[in-house]
C-alpha positions as CSV (number, residue, x, y, z in Angstrom):
1,M,212.4,-35.7,70.6
2,P,209.1,-33.9,71.2
3,P,207.6,-32.2,68.2
4,G,208.8,-28.6,67.8
5,C,212.0,-29.2,69.8
6,K,215.1,-28.1,68.0
7,A,218.6,-29.3,68.8
8,V,221.7,-27.7,67.1
9,N,225.3,-28.7,67.7
10,P,227.3,-25.4,68.1
11,K,230.5,-27.1,69.5
12,P,231.7,-30.6,70.2
13,Q,229.6,-32.2,73.0
14,R,227.5,-29.0,73.3
15,Y,224.1,-28.6,71.9
16,D,221.5,-25.8,71.6
17,M,218.3,-27.3,72.9
18,D,215.5,-24.8,72.4
19,G,217.8,-21.9,73.1
20,R,219.7,-23.4,76.0
21,E,223.3,-24.5,75.5
22,V,223.7,-27.9,77.1
23,Q,226.3,-30.6,77.2
24,I,225.5,-34.3,76.4
25,E,227.6,-36.9,78.1
26,W,227.7,-40.7,78.3
27,Q,227.1,-42.0,81.9
28,Y,228.8,-45.4,82.2
29,A,227.1,-48.2,84.2
30,T,228.1,-48.3,87.8
31,E,228.0,-52.1,87.9
32,P,229.8,-54.6,85.6
33,G,227.4,-55.6,82.8
34,G,225.0,-52.7,83.5
35,K,223.8,-50.3,80.9
36,G,225.1,-46.8,80.5
37,F,222.9,-43.9,79.3
38,L,223.1,-40.4,77.9
39,V,222.9,-37.5,80.4
40,V,222.3,-33.8,79.8
41,V,224.3,-31.2,81.8
42,D,222.4,-27.9,81.7
43,G,224.2,-25.4,84.0
44,P,224.1,-27.0,87.5
45,L,221.5,-29.6,86.4
46,R,222.6,-33.1,85.5
47,Q,219.8,-35.5,84.4
48,P,219.3,-38.5,82.2
49,F,218.6,-37.4,78.6
50,S,215.2,-39.2,78.5
51,D,214.0,-37.4,81.6
52,Y,215.3,-34.0,80.4
53,M,213.4,-34.4,77.1
54,K,210.2,-35.2,79.1
55,N,210.8,-31.9,80.9
56,T,210.5,-33.6,84.3
57,E,212.5,-33.2,87.5
58,E,212.8,-37.0,87.8
59,N,216.4,-38.2,88.5
60,A,217.7,-34.6,88.4
61,T,220.7,-33.7,90.4
62,Y,222.2,-30.2,90.9
63,D,225.9,-29.4,91.3
64,G,226.1,-26.9,94.2
65,Q,229.2,-25.2,93.0
66,D,227.5,-24.1,89.8
67,L,224.5,-22.7,91.6
68,N,226.3,-19.5,92.1
69,T,226.7,-18.8,88.4
70,S,225.6,-15.5,87.1
71,N,222.1,-14.7,85.7
72,L,223.7,-14.3,82.3
73,H,224.8,-17.9,82.1
74,M,221.2,-19.0,82.7
75,I,219.9,-17.1,79.6
76,A,220.2,-18.3,76.1
77,R,222.6,-16.3,73.9
78,D,219.9,-15.2,71.5
79,R,217.9,-13.7,74.4
80,R,220.9,-11.6,75.7
81,I,221.0,-7.9,75.2
82,S,223.3,-6.8,72.3
83,F,225.2,-3.5,71.9
84,N,225.7,-3.6,68.1
85,D,229.1,-1.9,68.4
86,T,231.2,-4.3,66.3
87,H,232.2,-1.3,64.0
88,K,233.6,0.7,66.9
89,V,237.3,1.0,67.4
90,Y,238.7,1.2,71.0
91,N,242.2,1.2,72.3
92,R,243.0,-1.7,74.7
93,L,242.1,0.1,77.9
94,E,238.9,1.5,76.5
95,A,237.9,-1.9,75.1
96,M,238.4,-3.5,78.6
97,K,236.3,-0.7,80.2
98,V,233.6,-1.0,77.6
99,A,233.5,-4.8,77.9
100,K,233.2,-4.5,81.7
101,E,230.3,-2.1,81.4
102,Q,228.6,-4.2,78.8
103,A,228.9,-7.3,81.0
104,L,227.3,-5.4,83.9
105,V,224.4,-4.3,81.7
106,R,224.0,-7.9,80.3
107,E,223.9,-9.3,83.8
108,K,221.3,-6.8,84.9
109,A,219.1,-7.6,81.8
110,A,219.5,-11.3,82.4
111,G,218.3,-10.8,85.9
112,Y,215.0,-9.4,84.5
113,V,214.7,-12.3,82.1
114,K,215.4,-14.9,84.8
115,D,212.7,-13.3,87.0
116,G,210.2,-13.4,84.2
117,R,210.0,-9.6,83.8
118,D,210.4,-7.5,80.7
119,V,213.8,-6.1,80.1
120,P,213.8,-2.3,80.2
121,A,216.2,-2.3,77.3
122,D,215.8,1.4,76.5
123,E,216.5,2.4,80.1
124,L,219.5,0.1,80.4
125,M,220.9,1.3,77.0
126,T,220.4,5.0,78.0
127,K,222.3,4.5,81.2
128,Y,225.0,2.6,79.4
129,K,225.4,5.3,76.8
130,K,225.5,8.0,79.4
131,C,228.2,6.1,81.3
132,L,230.3,5.8,78.1
133,E,229.8,9.5,77.2
134,S,230.7,10.7,80.7
135,G,233.8,8.6,80.8
136,D,232.4,7.3,84.1
137,I,233.6,3.8,83.4
138,E,236.1,2.3,85.9
């Protein structure tokens, strides 16, 4: 593993590799007597572990069905916008509406991160709070 690279195992077969949640799988040999190898699945990317660790596109394949995943899924959890509202109490309907609005804000913020732009967190949170206060949540 390259110096400074950090891998943490948050769930079975899932690892946090420098802030990206990836899955590590064993690729069996396609021919009898052949050698298998580790592969990394990072969103739509599937690549031999050794190539992934070298940060190269060599032997990389992409699963087309996963290419339509949201911006949020491409952003590490620790870089996602947080609402710090764990102390709030909502009834079921309110909780669903709040969760939906938070998902929309997180998706918008993730789009900024994905595009390499700074997230206008204050602006997004102001709009979010106004939406909650006005009851303008669908």
